[in-house]
C-alpha positions, 0 to 999 in steps of 0.5 A: 732499072725500069726494064729489069723490074719489068722483066722480073715481073713478067717472069714471076707472072709465067711461072704460075701460068705454066704451073696451072697448065700442067694439071690441065695437061695431065687430066687431057692426057688421062682422058684420051687414055681412058677412051683407049686410043688407037695408038700402037703399043710403043706409042702408048708406053711412049705416052704413059712415060711421058705423062709420068716424067710431066707429073715429076717435072710439075711436082719438081717445080719445073713446068717448062720442062712438065709443059714441053714433056706432056705436049709431046704425049698430047701430039702422039695422042692428037690431042690438040 
């Protein structure tokens, strides 16, 4: 029973952390896009779509999907 309680607490604690991570990642992507990245038009279109998808996931409360989607956009842009 104690292990279950700990797992629930840890699970609930992780969700807000992911929720706050999403806007920070979106801001990094926005800054990189504003700087005019030197990537192909196809990659630029993909980054913009991933950015939009990440924001939609975030708004829907699907924060892990948002973080994963935004991470792919950041990888394409070369953001650490």
